[in-house]
DRENVEXZA-682969 format. One record per residue (C-alpha): x, y, z. Coordinates in Angstrom, 2 decimals. Example, Ala and Ser with C-alpha at 12.3 -4.5 7.8 and 13.67 -1.06 7.14 Angstrom:
! DRENVEXZA-682969
<rec x="12.30" y="-4.50" z="7.80"/>
<rec x="13.67" y="-1.06" z="7.14"/>
//
This chain:
! DRENVEXZA-682969
<rec x="-30.06" y="-32.71" z="30.43"/>
<rec x="-26.81" y="-31.07" z="31.50"/>
<rec x="-25.94" y="-33.03" z="34.64"/>
<rec x="-22.90" y="-30.92" z="35.50"/>
<rec x="-25.04" y="-27.79" z="35.38"/>
<rec x="-27.64" y="-29.50" z="37.57"/>
<rec x="-24.99" y="-30.21" z="40.19"/>
<rec x="-23.76" y="-26.60" z="40.09"/>
<rec x="-27.28" y="-25.28" z="40.53"/>
<rec x="-28.03" y="-27.53" z="43.49"/>
<rec x="-24.75" y="-26.71" z="45.16"/>
<rec x="-25.36" y="-23.00" z="44.59"/>
<rec x="-28.85" y="-23.21" z="46.10"/>
<rec x="-27.55" y="-24.99" z="49.20"/>
<rec x="-24.69" y="-22.55" z="49.73"/>
<rec x="-27.07" y="-19.66" z="49.12"/>
<rec x="-29.39" y="-21.00" z="51.84"/>
<rec x="-26.50" y="-20.84" z="54.34"/>
<rec x="-25.27" y="-17.33" z="53.51"/>
<rec x="-28.03" y="-15.47" z="55.42"/>
<rec x="-26.84" y="-17.11" z="58.64"/>
<rec x="-23.16" y="-16.12" z="58.30"/>
<rec x="-23.81" y="-12.70" z="59.83"/>
<rec x="-25.42" y="-14.27" z="62.90"/>
<rec x="-22.44" y="-16.59" z="63.34"/>
<rec x="-20.05" y="-13.64" z="63.27"/>
<rec x="-22.24" y="-11.67" z="65.69"/>
<rec x="-22.24" y="-14.61" z="68.10"/>
<rec x="-18.56" y="-13.98" z="68.83"/>
<rec x="-17.29" y="-17.20" z="67.32"/>
<rec x="-14.74" y="-15.27" z="65.25"/>
<rec x="-13.24" y="-13.75" z="68.40"/>
<rec x="-13.18" y="-17.12" z="70.15"/>
<rec x="-11.49" y="-18.69" z="67.13"/>
<rec x="-8.89" y="-15.90" z="67.03"/>
<rec x="-8.21" y="-16.30" z="70.77"/>
<rec x="-7.81" y="-20.07" z="70.40"/>
<rec x="-5.48" y="-19.58" z="67.41"/>
<rec x="-3.28" y="-17.13" z="69.34"/>
<rec x="-3.18" y="-19.38" z="72.41"/>
<rec x="-2.34" y="-22.45" z="70.31"/>
<rec x="0.39" y="-20.56" z="68.43"/>
<rec x="1.99" y="-19.44" z="71.68"/>
<rec x="1.82" y="-22.94" z="73.15"/>
<rec x="3.13" y="-24.61" z="70.00"/>
<rec x="6.01" y="-22.12" z="69.68"/>
<rec x="6.98" y="-22.85" z="73.27"/>
<rec x="6.79" y="-26.58" z="72.61"/>
<rec x="9.04" y="-26.28" z="69.53"/>
<rec x="11.57" y="-24.25" z="71.50"/>
<rec x="11.85" y="-26.88" z="74.23"/>
<rec x="10.31" y="-30.21" z="73.13"/>
<rec x="10.04" y="-32.76" z="75.96"/>
<rec x="12.35" y="-35.72" z="75.84"/>
<rec x="10.89" y="-38.99" z="74.64"/>
<rec x="7.86" y="-37.42" z="72.97"/>
<rec x="6.06" y="-40.17" z="70.95"/>
<rec x="6.10" y="-38.15" z="67.75"/>
<rec x="5.38" y="-41.11" z="65.48"/>
<rec x="2.24" y="-41.98" z="67.41"/>
<rec x="1.20" y="-38.33" z="67.42"/>
<rec x="1.69" y="-38.14" z="63.66"/>
<rec x="-0.30" y="-41.33" z="63.16"/>
<rec x="-3.13" y="-40.22" z="65.46"/>
<rec x="-3.54" y="-36.83" z="63.74"/>
<rec x="-2.81" y="-37.75" z="60.13"/>
<rec x="-4.84" y="-40.98" z="59.98"/>
<rec x="-8.30" y="-39.39" z="60.41"/>
<rec x="-7.45" y="-36.57" z="58.02"/>
<rec x="-6.15" y="-38.98" z="55.38"/>
<rec x="-8.76" y="-41.74" z="55.64"/>
<rec x="-12.01" y="-39.93" z="56.44"/>
<rec x="-14.00" y="-39.36" z="53.25"/>
<rec x="-17.40" y="-37.93" z="52.39"/>
<rec x="-19.13" y="-36.36" z="49.42"/>
<rec x="-21.99" y="-33.91" z="49.00"/>
<rec x="-24.09" y="-35.23" z="46.10"/>
<rec x="-27.12" y="-32.94" z="46.71"/>
<rec x="-29.36" y="-35.78" z="45.52"/>
<rec x="-33.04" y="-35.64" z="46.47"/>
<rec x="-35.80" y="-38.22" z="46.84"/>
<rec x="-37.52" y="-37.33" z="43.51"/>
<rec x="-34.27" y="-38.15" z="41.72"/>
<rec x="-35.13" y="-41.85" z="41.95"/>
<rec x="-37.84" y="-41.06" z="39.39"/>
<rec x="-36.67" y="-38.07" z="37.37"/>
<rec x="-32.95" y="-38.89" z="37.18"/>
<rec x="-33.31" y="-42.65" z="36.95"/>
<rec x="-33.36" y="-42.60" z="33.11"/>
<rec x="-30.02" y="-40.76" z="33.27"/>
<rec x="-28.40" y="-43.54" z="35.29"/>
<rec x="-25.96" y="-44.42" z="32.52"/>
<rec x="-24.78" y="-40.78" z="32.42"/>
<rec x="-24.52" y="-40.10" z="36.17"/>
<rec x="-20.73" y="-40.13" z="36.02"/>
<rec x="-21.01" y="-36.63" z="34.59"/>
<rec x="-22.91" y="-35.59" z="37.73"/>
<rec x="-20.65" y="-37.41" z="40.17"/>
<rec x="-17.30" y="-36.26" z="38.76"/>
<rec x="-17.47" y="-32.71" z="40.26"/>
<rec x="-18.88" y="-34.29" z="43.44"/>
<rec x="-15.81" y="-36.48" z="43.75"/>
<rec x="-13.35" y="-33.70" z="42.89"/>
<rec x="-14.82" y="-31.16" z="45.33"/>
<rec x="-15.10" y="-33.82" z="48.03"/>
<rec x="-11.38" y="-34.52" z="47.77"/>
<rec x="-10.07" y="-31.00" z="47.24"/>
<rec x="-11.06" y="-29.51" z="50.60"/>
<rec x="-9.97" y="-32.61" z="52.51"/>
<rec x="-6.57" y="-32.55" z="50.80"/>
<rec x="-6.14" y="-28.93" z="51.90"/>
<rec x="-7.06" y="-29.89" z="55.47"/>
<rec x="-4.59" y="-32.77" z="55.36"/>
<rec x="-1.83" y="-30.50" z="54.04"/>
<rec x="-2.50" y="-27.98" z="56.83"/>
<rec x="-2.19" y="-30.67" z="59.52"/>
<rec x="1.00" y="-32.05" z="57.98"/>
<rec x="2.65" y="-28.63" z="57.68"/>
<rec x="1.67" y="-27.80" z="61.25"/>
<rec x="3.12" y="-31.05" z="62.61"/>
<rec x="6.25" y="-31.09" z="60.50"/>
<rec x="8.42" y="-28.68" z="62.59"/>
<rec x="7.80" y="-30.79" z="65.68"/>
<rec x="8.46" y="-33.97" z="63.72"/>
<rec x="11.85" y="-32.95" z="62.35"/>
<rec x="12.97" y="-31.65" z="65.78"/>
<rec x="12.07" y="-34.83" z="67.66"/>
<rec x="12.53" y="-37.62" z="65.10"/>
<rec x="16.04" y="-39.04" z="64.81"/>
<rec x="15.88" y="-39.84" z="61.10"/>
<rec x="12.91" y="-37.94" z="59.66"/>
<rec x="11.39" y="-38.72" z="56.29"/>
<rec x="11.35" y="-36.13" z="53.52"/>
<rec x="8.44" y="-33.70" z="53.54"/>
<rec x="7.63" y="-34.03" z="49.83"/>
<rec x="7.69" y="-37.83" z="49.92"/>
<rec x="5.46" y="-37.85" z="53.02"/>
<rec x="3.02" y="-35.43" z="51.41"/>
<rec x="2.79" y="-37.56" z="48.25"/>
<rec x="2.23" y="-40.70" z="50.31"/>
<rec x="-0.57" y="-39.06" z="52.28"/>
<rec x="-2.11" y="-37.78" z="49.06"/>
<rec x="-2.09" y="-41.36" z="47.78"/>
<rec x="-3.80" y="-42.55" z="50.98"/>
<rec x="-6.44" y="-39.84" z="50.60"/>
<rec x="-7.14" y="-40.77" z="46.96"/>
<rec x="-7.27" y="-44.47" z="47.83"/>
<rec x="-9.62" y="-43.83" z="50.77"/>
<rec x="-11.92" y="-41.65" z="48.68"/>
<rec x="-12.07" y="-44.29" z="45.95"/>
<rec x="-12.77" y="-46.96" z="48.55"/>
<rec x="-15.50" y="-44.89" z="50.23"/>
<rec x="-17.26" y="-44.36" z="46.91"/>
<rec x="-17.25" y="-48.09" z="46.20"/>
<rec x="-18.45" y="-48.83" z="49.75"/>
<rec x="-21.48" y="-46.64" z="49.12"/>
<rec x="-22.39" y="-48.73" z="46.06"/>
<rec x="-22.05" y="-52.17" z="47.71"/>
<rec x="-25.24" y="-54.22" z="47.70"/>
<rec x="-24.53" y="-55.87" z="51.04"/>
<rec x="-24.71" y="-53.60" z="54.06"/>
<rec x="-22.47" y="-55.98" z="56.04"/>
<rec x="-19.85" y="-55.87" z="53.29"/>
<rec x="-19.99" y="-52.08" z="53.25"/>
<rec x="-19.37" y="-51.89" z="57.01"/>
<rec x="-16.58" y="-54.47" z="56.81"/>
<rec x="-14.82" y="-52.55" z="54.06"/>
<rec x="-15.17" y="-49.33" z="56.06"/>
<rec x="-13.18" y="-50.96" z="58.87"/>
<rec x="-10.75" y="-52.36" z="56.32"/>
<rec x="-10.26" y="-48.89" z="54.83"/>
<rec x="-9.23" y="-47.47" z="58.20"/>
<rec x="-6.99" y="-50.45" z="58.92"/>
<rec x="-5.28" y="-50.22" z="55.52"/>
<rec x="-4.77" y="-46.47" z="55.85"/>
<rec x="-3.33" y="-46.88" z="59.34"/>
<rec x="-0.94" y="-49.62" z="58.22"/>
<rec x="0.27" y="-47.57" z="55.24"/>
<rec x="1.01" y="-44.48" z="57.35"/>
<rec x="2.58" y="-46.55" z="60.14"/>
<rec x="4.80" y="-48.43" z="57.69"/>
<rec x="6.06" y="-45.13" z="56.29"/>
<rec x="6.73" y="-43.61" z="59.74"/>
<rec x="8.30" y="-46.65" z="61.41"/>
<rec x="10.09" y="-48.51" z="58.61"/>
<rec x="12.98" y="-47.50" z="56.33"/>
<rec x="11.74" y="-45.90" z="53.13"/>
<rec x="12.58" y="-48.80" z="50.79"/>
<rec x="11.11" y="-51.55" z="52.96"/>
<rec x="8.09" y="-49.43" z="53.80"/>
<rec x="7.31" y="-48.67" z="50.15"/>
<rec x="7.44" y="-52.36" z="49.22"/>
<rec x="4.96" y="-53.20" z="51.98"/>
<rec x="2.74" y="-50.26" z="51.01"/>
<rec x="2.70" y="-51.30" z="47.34"/>
<rec x="1.74" y="-54.90" z="48.17"/>
<rec x="-0.94" y="-53.83" z="50.65"/>
<rec x="-2.43" y="-51.30" z="48.21"/>
<rec x="-2.58" y="-53.86" z="45.39"/>
<rec x="-4.28" y="-56.43" z="47.65"/>
<rec x="-6.72" y="-53.84" z="48.96"/>
<rec x="-7.74" y="-52.63" z="45.49"/>
<rec x="-8.22" y="-56.23" z="44.39"/>
<rec x="-10.43" y="-56.89" z="47.42"/>
<rec x="-12.59" y="-53.87" z="46.58"/>
<rec x="-13.57" y="-55.47" z="43.27"/>
<rec x="-15.07" y="-58.56" z="44.93"/>
<rec x="-18.40" y="-57.38" z="46.50"/>
<rec x="-21.37" y="-56.79" z="44.24"/>
<rec x="-22.32" y="-53.15" z="43.67"/>
<rec x="-25.18" y="-51.06" z="42.37"/>
<rec x="-24.51" y="-48.96" z="39.30"/>
<rec x="-25.96" y="-45.95" z="41.18"/>
<rec x="-26.91" y="-46.52" z="44.84"/>
<rec x="-29.75" y="-43.99" z="44.77"/>
<rec x="-31.34" y="-44.68" z="48.15"/>
<rec x="-28.06" y="-44.80" z="50.05"/>
<rec x="-26.70" y="-41.63" z="48.44"/>
<rec x="-29.94" y="-39.77" z="49.15"/>
<rec x="-29.94" y="-40.91" z="52.80"/>
<rec x="-26.28" y="-39.90" z="53.18"/>
<rec x="-27.00" y="-36.50" z="51.66"/>
<rec x="-29.88" y="-35.93" z="54.09"/>
<rec x="-27.61" y="-36.74" z="57.03"/>
<rec x="-24.86" y="-34.41" z="55.83"/>
<rec x="-27.29" y="-31.59" z="55.17"/>
<rec x="-28.81" y="-32.07" z="58.61"/>
<rec x="-25.35" y="-31.94" z="60.19"/>
<rec x="-24.58" y="-28.63" z="58.50"/>
<rec x="-27.88" y="-27.18" z="59.73"/>
<rec x="-27.22" y="-28.54" z="63.21"/>
<rec x="-23.95" y="-26.58" z="63.35"/>
<rec x="-25.80" y="-23.44" z="62.28"/>
<rec x="-28.36" y="-24.17" z="64.99"/>
<rec x="-25.72" y="-23.45" z="67.63"/>
<rec x="-25.89" y="-19.78" z="66.68"/>
<rec x="-29.34" y="-19.10" z="65.17"/>
<rec x="-32.75" y="-20.73" z="64.76"/>
<rec x="-32.67" y="-22.90" z="61.64"/>
<rec x="-35.92" y="-24.44" z="60.34"/>
<rec x="-36.30" y="-27.84" z="58.77"/>
<rec x="-33.47" y="-29.65" z="60.57"/>
<rec x="-33.41" y="-33.46" z="60.51"/>
<rec x="-31.67" y="-35.52" z="63.14"/>
<rec x="-29.71" y="-38.64" z="62.32"/>
<rec x="-30.58" y="-41.65" z="64.47"/>
<rec x="-27.96" y="-44.25" z="65.44"/>
<rec x="-28.66" y="-47.68" z="66.86"/>
<rec x="-26.60" y="-47.76" z="70.07"/>
<rec x="-27.68" y="-50.89" z="71.91"/>
<rec x="-25.25" y="-50.37" z="74.78"/>
<rec x="-27.12" y="-47.16" z="75.67"/>
<rec x="-30.62" y="-48.56" z="75.21"/>
<rec x="-31.20" y="-48.71" z="78.97"/>
<rec x="-30.18" y="-45.09" z="79.56"/>
<rec x="-33.15" y="-43.16" z="80.89"/>
<rec x="-35.12" y="-46.26" z="81.89"/>
<rec x="-35.09" y="-45.22" z="85.55"/>
<rec x="-36.77" y="-41.86" z="84.88"/>
<rec x="-40.27" y="-41.85" z="86.44"/>
<rec x="-43.01" y="-41.85" z="83.80"/>
<rec x="-44.79" y="-38.64" z="84.75"/>
<rec x="-45.84" y="-35.61" z="82.75"/>
<rec x="-43.21" y="-33.48" z="84.50"/>
<rec x="-40.38" y="-35.80" z="83.42"/>
<rec x="-41.74" y="-36.94" z="80.04"/>
<rec x="-39.58" y="-34.53" z="78.07"/>
<rec x="-36.47" y="-35.48" z="80.05"/>
<rec x="-37.09" y="-39.10" z="79.06"/>
<rec x="-37.47" y="-38.12" z="75.40"/>
<rec x="-34.37" y="-35.92" z="75.52"/>
<rec x="-32.27" y="-38.66" z="77.13"/>
<rec x="-33.22" y="-41.20" z="74.48"/>
<rec x="-32.71" y="-38.68" z="71.68"/>
<rec x="-29.28" y="-37.68" z="73.01"/>
<rec x="-28.19" y="-41.31" z="73.34"/>
<rec x="-29.08" y="-42.02" z="69.70"/>
<rec x="-28.19" y="-38.69" z="68.08"/>
<rec x="-25.23" y="-36.87" z="66.53"/>
<rec x="-24.51" y="-34.70" z="69.55"/>
<rec x="-23.59" y="-37.69" z="71.72"/>
<rec x="-20.96" y="-38.86" z="69.25"/>
<rec x="-19.48" y="-35.38" z="68.96"/>
<rec x="-19.35" y="-34.90" z="72.73"/>
<rec x="-17.82" y="-38.36" z="73.24"/>
<rec x="-15.04" y="-37.76" z="70.72"/>
<rec x="-14.23" y="-34.34" z="72.15"/>
<rec x="-14.20" y="-35.74" z="75.66"/>
<rec x="-11.75" y="-38.51" z="74.72"/>
<rec x="-9.48" y="-36.02" z="72.95"/>
<rec x="-9.62" y="-33.76" z="76.00"/>
<rec x="-8.65" y="-36.66" z="78.29"/>
<rec x="-5.60" y="-37.39" z="76.14"/>
<rec x="-4.46" y="-33.75" z="75.99"/>
<rec x="-5.16" y="-33.20" z="79.69"/>
<rec x="-3.04" y="-36.21" z="80.59"/>
<rec x="-0.22" y="-34.95" z="78.41"/>
<rec x="-0.33" y="-31.46" z="79.98"/>
<rec x="-1.45" y="-32.41" z="83.47"/>
<rec x="1.54" y="-30.71" z="85.15"/>
<rec x="1.09" y="-27.24" z="83.64"/>
<rec x="-1.44" y="-24.46" z="83.39"/>
<rec x="-1.71" y="-25.22" z="79.68"/>
<rec x="-3.54" y="-28.40" z="80.66"/>
<rec x="-6.04" y="-26.37" z="82.69"/>
<rec x="-6.62" y="-24.06" z="79.74"/>
<rec x="-7.18" y="-27.06" z="77.42"/>
<rec x="-9.59" y="-28.55" z="79.97"/>
<rec x="-11.67" y="-25.36" z="80.17"/>
<rec x="-11.62" y="-24.87" z="76.40"/>
<rec x="-12.95" y="-28.37" z="75.70"/>
<rec x="-15.55" y="-28.03" z="78.42"/>
<rec x="-16.71" y="-24.77" z="76.85"/>
<rec x="-16.93" y="-26.33" z="73.38"/>
<rec x="-18.85" y="-29.33" z="74.75"/>
<rec x="-21.25" y="-26.90" z="76.40"/>
<rec x="-21.80" y="-25.22" z="73.02"/>
<rec x="-22.45" y="-28.62" z="71.46"/>
<rec x="-24.94" y="-29.56" z="74.16"/>
<rec x="-26.75" y="-26.26" z="73.70"/>
<rec x="-28.01" y="-27.62" z="70.38"/>
<rec x="-30.30" y="-29.93" z="72.42"/>
<rec x="-32.52" y="-26.93" z="73.18"/>
<rec x="-33.98" y="-27.11" z="69.68"/>
<rec x="-33.78" y="-30.86" z="69.19"/>
<rec x="-37.58" y="-31.30" z="69.07"/>
<rec x="-38.58" y="-27.71" z="68.42"/>
<rec x="-40.74" y="-28.74" z="65.43"/>
<rec x="-42.04" y="-32.07" z="66.72"/>
<rec x="-45.71" y="-32.67" z="65.92"/>
<rec x="-46.16" y="-35.11" z="68.79"/>
<rec x="-45.31" y="-32.51" z="71.41"/>
<rec x="-48.45" y="-30.66" z="70.33"/>
<rec x="-50.52" y="-33.84" z="70.57"/>
<rec x="-49.13" y="-34.65" z="74.01"/>
<rec x="-49.12" y="-31.29" z="75.81"/>
<rec x="-46.44" y="-30.94" z="78.45"/>
<rec x="-46.85" y="-28.90" z="81.62"/>
<rec x="-45.84" y="-25.29" z="81.10"/>
<rec x="-42.11" y="-24.70" z="81.34"/>
<rec x="-41.12" y="-28.37" z="81.70"/>
<rec x="-39.37" y="-28.50" z="78.32"/>
<rec x="-37.10" y="-25.64" z="79.29"/>
<rec x="-36.38" y="-26.89" z="82.81"/>
<rec x="-35.75" y="-30.48" z="81.73"/>
<rec x="-33.46" y="-29.40" z="78.91"/>
<rec x="-31.40" y="-27.07" z="81.11"/>
<rec x="-31.11" y="-29.68" z="83.87"/>
<rec x="-30.09" y="-32.38" z="81.41"/>
<rec x="-27.38" y="-30.21" z="79.83"/>
<rec x="-26.17" y="-29.14" z="83.27"/>
<rec x="-25.87" y="-32.74" z="84.50"/>
<rec x="-23.99" y="-33.83" z="81.37"/>
<rec x="-21.62" y="-30.87" z="81.73"/>
<rec x="-21.02" y="-31.69" z="85.41"/>
<rec x="-20.24" y="-35.29" z="84.51"/>
<rec x="-17.94" y="-34.16" z="81.71"/>
<rec x="-16.19" y="-31.66" z="83.97"/>
<rec x="-15.47" y="-34.40" z="86.50"/>
<rec x="-14.34" y="-37.07" z="84.03"/>
<rec x="-12.10" y="-34.75" z="82.00"/>
<rec x="-10.51" y="-33.53" z="85.25"/>
<rec x="-9.41" y="-37.03" z="86.33"/>
<rec x="-6.01" y="-36.93" z="84.51"/>
<rec x="-4.98" y="-34.00" z="86.73"/>
<rec x="-5.18" y="-36.23" z="89.81"/>
<rec x="-1.82" y="-37.72" z="88.80"/>
<rec x="-0.25" y="-34.31" z="89.50"/>
<rec x="-2.25" y="-33.55" z="92.66"/>
<rec x="0.70" y="-34.35" z="94.94"/>
<rec x="2.99" y="-31.84" z="93.22"/>
<rec x="0.51" y="-28.99" z="92.64"/>
<rec x="-2.66" y="-29.53" z="94.71"/>
<rec x="-3.97" y="-25.95" z="94.49"/>
<rec x="-3.89" y="-25.67" z="90.66"/>
<rec x="-5.49" y="-29.12" z="90.35"/>
<rec x="-8.31" y="-28.20" z="92.73"/>
<rec x="-8.69" y="-24.80" z="91.07"/>
<rec x="-9.06" y="-26.47" z="87.67"/>
<rec x="-11.98" y="-28.55" z="88.92"/>
<rec x="-13.61" y="-25.56" z="90.59"/>
<rec x="-13.27" y="-23.53" z="87.37"/>
<rec x="-14.89" y="-26.38" z="85.43"/>
<rec x="-17.81" y="-26.56" z="87.85"/>
<rec x="-18.24" y="-22.78" z="87.67"/>
<rec x="-18.32" y="-22.94" z="83.87"/>
<rec x="-21.01" y="-25.61" z="84.00"/>
<rec x="-23.04" y="-23.42" z="86.36"/>
<rec x="-22.60" y="-20.40" z="84.06"/>
<rec x="-23.93" y="-22.44" z="81.15"/>
<rec x="-26.91" y="-23.42" z="83.28"/>
<rec x="-27.62" y="-19.80" z="84.20"/>
<rec x="-27.35" y="-18.65" z="80.58"/>
<rec x="-29.62" y="-21.40" z="79.26"/>
<rec x="-32.13" y="-20.82" z="82.07"/>
<rec x="-32.41" y="-17.13" z="81.19"/>
<rec x="-32.80" y="-17.97" z="77.52"/>
<rec x="-35.47" y="-20.54" z="78.29"/>
<rec x="-37.37" y="-18.06" z="80.44"/>
<rec x="-37.13" y="-15.40" z="77.74"/>
<rec x="-38.69" y="-17.59" z="75.10"/>
<rec x="-40.90" y="-19.36" z="77.63"/>
<rec x="-41.77" y="-22.75" z="76.13"/>
<rec x="-41.99" y="-22.03" z="72.40"/>
<rec x="-38.57" y="-22.99" z="71.19"/>
<rec x="-36.57" y="-24.42" z="74.02"/>
//
């Protein structure tokens, strides 16, 4: 069996399954939105480079943006459940299958990391008193990326789930310390610390017991990544066969408990629980926190208002995926809901979340309310109007398709 050819075929089939939807994504206007955002960001960034504010925490900005790009790792193995039977005899040869997986998983992330570094570098050299060399910084970040990818692969194979989670936290801590040591310390002293930390970290990775091939974990991870790709496509077009990843979030276990248990609100209860334990909540939370940070930084200019509206728009797009969250659920046919309640409950839920997000993300502008009260109030009003426009759009779409695929 040619394992490298098997990987190429599976990757080709998956990519081929996505190609029919590319036209719908382009027709949805996302290309124009992306171009508009790129032009607006370029204009803002050029203005920032021309007149950088005094005391800008450039080292912290570099750390905050480079750390996720350098440490985050993932791989598409395209493994399937039958592989635990049909590929199990090839376990001693699976390195042939995983080598292109590892290479392709690193290549695209290295390009993303290089793009972020090159984008940040002009601001860094203009605001940092004694900047490091670009080539040396790029090589260091490449080393962090390779180390993180190696660590992630070994974490996947660890027998103990607790050890795997602990080493995930350790990977982020080690990556953060390496980048911080390079940014804050002189080059010589920083490299000595980085070398010692890397050696200790690699030695620690060899301690936990590991599976030769963690079949079940790799298959589960592949299902989650495939479902995430289909979920993104679901923002633009109906995609069949999507699976939702479920997270155990105990702090949110009580959310939705006050909803009356009636047929009219049954779907709202289900949607609330699904949102609290699904991918969309994590995405919305991260975007909201990033928006709060950027809004606080630009609270005294119209750029902050534009950032606020942009993030609110993107969060609305993310929440729109909830319309098809249970579109293929068998139990909704067993437990028939009153006509139209799925659509109404979904639209109301998205509207309430958007209203809450519009209010919370607007709070940083209150610090500038004394200097510019009208722009601050106008920003909030624009956010509320955008939430209402999303509600109107989703309501019309729900009415058009009635209750089939809301």
